[in-house]
N, C-alpha and C positions, 0 to 999 in steps of 0.2 A: 700275400697273406693279409693285406688292406680290405683287400677284394673281395675273402671272407669273412671276413667282419661285418663290411657293410652289407652282405646279404639278406639278412634279416630285416635290415632297416629299410631295403629299398622299395617296397611297396608303402611303407609310410613316408617316406620322402617324395615317391611319386605322386602319393593323393596332394599332399599338399601344395606341388610344382600345379599340377595340373589344376586344380581348386583356382590358386590364383591367377594359373593363366586364364581359365573360363569367368571367372571374375574381372577381368581387367577388360578382357574384347565386349563383355556384358556392359560396360563402365561408357565404353565409346558410344554405345547406343542410345543410352538412360540419360535420365537429367541424374544431378546429384542428391539430389532429393529421395528419389525413389532407389538410387544404388543404395544409400544411407541406409533407407529401410528396408530391404532384403538382405545387404548385411547383416545387421541387428535383428530380423528375424531368422539368418540362418545361424547368426552366435548362438541365440536364445535355445534353438534346436540341438547346438554340439552339445552348449551346456546341459541341459536335459539326459543327453543321450550320455556326458558322462557321469552324472549322479545316477541313474538307469544301470550303466555297466559296473558302478563302486557298489550300488544297495542292492541290486536283484541278482547280477551275474556274478560279480565276486571274484575272486580268486584271479587265475593268470589271465582267464578267457577276460575278463571286464579291463585289467592293465592293459591288455591287447587292442580291446576295445577303445580304450581310452586313450591311448598314445595316437591312434590313427584320427580320434576326434579331435583332437588336439593338434594333431599335423594339418587337418582341414581347417580348423578356427583359424589356425594361423596362416594358412592359403589365401583366406578370406579374408583376411583384413590389412595384406601386403597386398592383394590384389585391387583391395578398395581403395587404398592410400597409393599407389601407385598410378592407376586410374584415374584419380582424383589429382593428382599432383600435375599428369602429362595432361590433361584433359582443359585445364585453366587456359 
């Protein structure tokens, strides 16, 4: 029964996990300054998408897009922090 409850959340969770892994591997190839710049730019894009989904789209579709964007935003910063902490 728990698998059925997780079914709708799986794509949202997978997006966050994939983004975190991609940012982690990118962090191993570039400098810390460039990594933080990329993370900040991607975070601003995510915040813009959240505002767009709330104001323009609205309804359940907007809420779904906001959840996916928040998952990506969390993935960006988890990947950034883990990449910087391991790169020391």
